[in-house]
C-alpha positions in Angstrom: 0.0 0.0 0.0 1.1 3.6 -0.7 0.7 6.4 1.8 -1.7 9.3 0.9 -1.0 12.4 2.9 -3.3 15.3 3.3 -1.4 18.1 1.4 -2.8 21.5 0.5 -6.3 20.8 -1.1 -5.9 23.5 -3.6 -3.1 21.6 -5.3 -5.5 18.9 -6.4 -6.6 20.3 -9.7 -3.7 22.7 -10.3 -1.4 22.0 -13.4 1.7 20.3 -12.1 0.1 19.2 -8.9 0.6 15.5 -7.8 -2.5 13.5 -7.9 -3.5 9.8 -7.9 -6.7 8.6 -9.6 -9.0 5.6 -9.1 -11.3 5.3 -12.1 -14.8 3.8 -11.5 -17.4 2.4 -13.8 -21.1 1.9 -12.8 -20.3 -1.6 -11.3 -17.4 -0.1 -9.2 -19.7 2.5 -7.7 -22.1 -0.2 -6.8 -19.2 -2.4 -5.5 -17.9 0.1 -2.8 -18.0 -1.9 0.4 -16.9 -1.3 4.0 -15.5 -3.8 6.4 -13.2 -4.1 9.4 -9.8 -5.8 8.9 -8.1 -7.4 11.9 -5.0 -8.0 9.8 -4.7 -4.3 8.9 -4.7 -3.3 12.5 -2.1 -6.0 13.4 0.3 -5.0 10.7 -0.1 -1.2 10.9 0.3 -1.3 14.7 4.0 -1.8 14.0 4.1 1.9 12.8 2.8 3.1 16.1 5.1 0.9 18.0 8.2 2.1 16.1 7.2 5.8 16.0 5.2 6.7 19.1 5.8 10.5 18.6 3.5 10.3 15.6 0.9 8.1 17.3 0.6 9.8 20.7 -3.1 8.9 21.0 -2.0 5.2 21.3 0.5 5.6 24.1 -1.5 3.4 26.5 -1.3 0.6 24.0 2.3 1.3 23.0 3.5 1.0 26.6 1.9 -2.5 26.9 3.0 -3.7 23.4 6.7 -2.6 24.1 6.7 -4.8 27.2 5.2 -7.7 25.1 7.8 -7.3 22.3 10.7 -7.3 24.8 9.9 -10.9 25.6 12.5 -13.0 23.8 10.1 -15.7 22.6 7.8 -13.1 21.1 10.6 -10.9 19.6 12.1 -13.8 17.8 8.8 -15.0 16.1 7.6 -11.5 15.3 10.8 -10.3 13.7 9.7 -10.8 10.1 6.7 -8.6 10.6 8.7 -5.9 12.4 11.0 -5.7 9.4 8.5 -5.7 6.7 6.2 -3.0 8.6 8.9 -0.4 9.1 7.9 3.3 9.4 7.9 5.2 6.1 7.8 1.9 4.1 5.2 0.7 1.7 3.4 -2.5 2.6 3.2 -5.4 0.1 -0.4 -5.8 -1.0 -0.6 -9.4 0.0 0.1 -8.5 3.6 -3.0 -6.2 3.8 -5.7 -8.1 1.9 -9.1 -6.6 1.3 -11.5 -7.5 4.0 -15.1 -8.6 3.7 -17.8 -7.9 6.4 -17.4 -9.9 9.5 -14.2 -11.5 8.4 -12.2 -13.3 11.1 -8.4 -13.1 11.7 -7.9 -16.8 11.0 -9.5 -16.4 7.7 -7.3 -13.5 6.7 -4.2 -15.4 7.8 -5.3 -18.3 5.5 -5.6 -15.8 2.7 -2.1 -14.5 3.2 -0.7 -18.0 3.5 -2.3 -19.0 0.2 -0.7 -16.1 -1.8 1.1 -17.6 -4.8 4.9 -17.2 -4.7 4.8 -15.1 -7.9 2.5 -12.6 -6.3 4.7 -12.5 -3.1 7.6 -11.5 -5.3 5.8 -8.9 -7.4 4.3 -7.3 -4.3 7.6 -7.1 -2.5 9.4 -5.7 -5.6 6.7 -3.0 -5.7 7.7 -1.8 -2.3 11.4 -1.3 -3.1 11.3 2.2 -4.7 10.3 3.6 -1.3 13.1 1.8 0.7 15.2 -1.3 0.1 14.1 -4.5 1.6 15.7 -5.7 4.8 17.3 -9.1 5.6 14.0 -11.0 5.9 12.5 -9.2 2.9 15.4 -10.2 0.7 15.2 -13.8 1.9 11.4 -13.9 1.3 12.0 -12.6 -2.2 14.5 -15.4 -2.8 12.3 -18.1 -1.3 8.7 -17.0 -1.0 7.2 -20.4 -0.8 9.6 -21.4 2.0 9.5 -18.3 4.1 5.9 -17.1 3.8 4.8 -19.3 6.7 7.3 -17.6 8.9 5.6 -14.2 8.1 2.1 -15.6 8.6 3.2 -16.9 12.0 4.7 -13.5 12.9 1.4 -11.8 12.2 -0.5 -14.5 14.1 1.7 -14.2 17.2 1.6 -10.4 17.2 -2.2 -10.4 16.9 -2.6 -12.9 19.8 -0.1 -11.1 22.1 -0.6 -7.5 21.3 -3.9 -6.9 19.5 -6.3 -9.6 20.7 -6.3 -8.3 24.4 -7.6 -4.9 23.1 -9.4 -6.1 20.0 -12.9 -5.8 21.4 -12.3 -2.1 22.1 -10.8 -1.5 18.7 -13.5 -3.5 16.9 -16.3 -1.6 18.5 -14.8 1.7 17.3 -14.2 0.3 13.9 -17.7 -1.2 13.6 -19.3 2.0 14.5 -17.4 3.8 11.8 -18.5 1.2 9.2 -22.1 1.7 10.2 -21.7 5.5 10.0 -20.0 5.5 6.7 -22.4 2.9 5.2 -25.3 5.2 6.1 -23.5 8.1 4.5 -22.9 6.1 1.2 -26.6 5.0 1.1 -28.0 8.5 1.9 -25.6 10.7 -0.1 -24.2 8.7 -3.0 -20.5 8.1 -3.9 -19.5 11.6 -4.6 -20.4 13.1 -1.3 -19.3 9.9 0.5 -15.8 10.1 -0.8 -15.4 13.7 -0.1 -16.4 13.3 3.5 -14.2 10.2 3.8 -11.0 12.2 3.9 -10.0 15.8 3.1 -7.4 14.6 0.5 -10.1 13.0 -1.7 -12.3 14.5 -4.5 -14.9 12.8 -6.6 -14.9 13.9 -10.2 -17.9 12.1 -11.5 -16.2 8.9 -12.6 -13.1 8.8 -10.4 -11.6 9.5 -7.0 -8.7 11.9 -7.1 -6.2 11.9 -4.2 -4.0 14.9 -3.5 -0.7 13.0 -2.9 2.8 12.7 -4.3 2.7 9.2 -5.7 0.8 9.7 -8.9 -1.0 6.3 -9.0 -3.4 5.8 -11.8 -5.8 2.8 -11.4 -8.8 1.5 -13.3 -11.0 -0.5 -10.9 -12.3 -2.5 -13.9 -15.6 -3.4 -12.3 -14.0 -5.0 -9.3 -15.4 -2.4 -6.8 -13.4 -1.0 -4.0 -13.0 -2.4 -0.4 -12.7 0.2 2.2 -11.4 -0.5 5.7 -11.3 1.9 8.6 -8.1 1.7 10.5 -7.0 2.6 14.0 -3.3 2.9 13.3 -2.9 4.7 10.0 -2.8 8.1 11.7 -3.9 11.0 9.4 -3.2 8.9 6.3 -5.2 7.1 3.6 -3.7 4.0 2.1 -4.2 2.4 -1.3 -2.9 -0.9 -2.7 0.3 -0.6 -4.6 -0.4 -2.6 -7.8 -3.4 -2.2 -10.2 -3.7 -6.0 -10.5 -4.2 -6.4 -6.8 -7.8 -6.4 -5.5 -8.6 -2.7 -5.0 -8.6 -1.7 -1.4 -8.2 1.4 0.6 -7.7 2.0 4.3 -8.7 5.3 5.9 -8.4 6.7 9.5 -11.3 5.8 11.7 -13.4 8.5 13.3 -13.1 9.4 16.9 -9.9 7.5 17.4 -9.1 9.9 20.3 -11.8 8.1 22.3 -10.3 4.6 21.8 -8.3 4.5 25.1 -10.7 6.7 27.2 -12.0 5.5 30.6 -15.6 4.7 30.3 -16.9 6.1 33.5 -18.9 9.4 33.2 -17.0 12.5 34.1 -16.7 13.3 37.8 -19.8 15.1 39.0 -21.7 14.3 35.9 -25.1 15.8 36.5 -26.8 13.4 34.1 -25.5 10.4 36.1 -27.1 11.8 39.2 -30.5 12.0 37.4 -30.6 8.7 35.5 -27.9 6.7 37.1 -24.2 6.2 36.1 -24.8 3.1 33.9 -27.4 4.8 31.7 -25.4 8.0 31.6 -22.4 6.0 30.3 -24.4 4.6 27.5 -25.9 8.0 26.5 -22.4 9.5 26.3 -21.4 6.6 24.1 -24.4 6.8 21.8 -23.6 9.9 19.9 -22.7 7.3 17.2 -24.7 4.2 16.6 -23.6 1.1 18.4 -24.9 -2.5 19.1 -25.4 -4.0 22.5 -22.2 -6.0 22.0 -20.3 -2.8 21.1 -21.5 -1.1 24.2 -20.6 -4.0 26.5 -17.1 -4.0 25.0 -16.7 -0.3 25.4 -18.1 0.1 28.9 -17.1 -3.2 30.6 -20.7 -3.9 31.5 -22.3 -7.2 30.9 -24.4 -7.5 27.7 -27.5 -8.3 30.0 -26.9 -5.1 32.0 -26.5 -3.0 28.8 -29.7 -4.5 27.4 -31.7 -3.6 30.5 -30.4 0.0 30.4 -31.1 0.3 26.7 -34.7 -0.9 27.2 -35.3 1.7 29.8 -33.7 4.5 27.7 -35.7 3.4 24.6 -38.9 3.3 26.7 -38.2 6.9 27.8 -37.6 8.1 24.3 -33.9 8.7 24.7 -32.5 6.2 22.3 -33.7 4.9 18.9 -33.1 1.4 17.6 -32.9 0.2 14.0 -31.8 -3.1 12.3 -28.7 -3.2 10.0 -28.4 -6.7 8.6 -28.1 -9.0 11.6 -27.4 -6.2 14.1 -29.7 -4.0 16.0 -28.2 -0.5 16.3 -28.9 2.0 19.1 -28.4 5.8 18.9 -29.4 8.9 20.9 -32.6 10.7 20.0 -32.8 14.5 19.9 -34.2 14.4 23.4 -31.0 12.6 24.6 -28.9 15.1 22.7 -30.5 18.0 24.5 -29.9 16.3 27.9 -26.3 15.7 27.0 -25.7 19.2 25.8 -27.1 20.5 29.1 -25.1 18.1 31.2 -21.9 19.0 29.3 -22.5 22.7 29.8 -23.6 23.3 26.1 
C-alpha cells in the first residue's frame, strides 16, 4: 500500500500538482463496500510501536506492546513482521488483503498463507522504490514459498499477544465507523461519500482523485473498492500498490481519540445523578450508533446489563433502535442530545 498524505487541497486540480486517480465504472460505484480488517490493525500497529511520537493517541497501547515485544520468545517470532512493517515503508499488497464484512483473523491469515509465490515476489518488488528490503524481505524474495509461513506466524503471534487483548475495544470503534459510513454512502451517494471520507479525496464524476505525491493511476475495472477503517494509520489514507491487486483502501477511523478513554462518566456528571451512572455512560457513548455488544465492550458492563439499560432508555424516548443486517443499532434521540448538551454545559 502507498501512503496518501493530506497536502494542500488547492493543489489537487492545479497544473503540475501531484494526484492519484482511481477510475470507476457503474459496477465499481455499486461495488464500494466497507469492512473491518483485523490483519490491517495487526500489521499497521507496528508503525505506532516504532514511531510513538507520531501516534501519541495510542501511548497506553504502545506502553503495553513494548513490554510484550521485549519478551524474547515473542521478539524472535515477530521479527519478520517488524522488518516488513517499518515506518515510512510501503506494505506489500498481499500483507493487507481486502476484508469482507465480519471476516475473522484466522480467515485473513489463511488468505495471506495462500498467496502464490509469484504474487509475493511482485508485491515485494513494488515496495522497493520507497526503501530497500531488509534481511528477511530479501530472503522472502528469494524463497517466497519457503519463508511465507514464517511471516504468517509472525502476524498471528503479534495479533494474539498485542492486538487480541484490546481487539474488542478497537473493533467496537471500527464497527461504529463502518455503520456511520455505510449510512452516508446510502444516503448521499458516492460523490459526497468520498469527499467526506478524507480531506485529501475529491470525486470527479467517474473517479476518485487523491491529493498526494505518488501519482498512482488505477482503473478498478468493475472489481469495486473495499474500504477498511483503521485505528493505526494516523492521518493517512492507504491504497494498494499494484493495479492488479484487488482494489482496497484503508482510511483513518473516526473518533480515534476516544479509543483508550476511561468509560466512567465525568466526575460530578449531573446526568448520572439524574438517570444513574450506567445509563449516563451509555448515552455518552451513543452519539454514534452502536450495538449491545459494542457497548458492552466499550463500557465493561455485561451484555445483559446493557440490554436492561437500553430498554429503559428506549422506553423513555432517549434512544432509537434500528436493524442493520443481523445487528440492532442504538443511537441517541434528539431528546437525549438535549440532555447531553445541558449536562456538558452546552
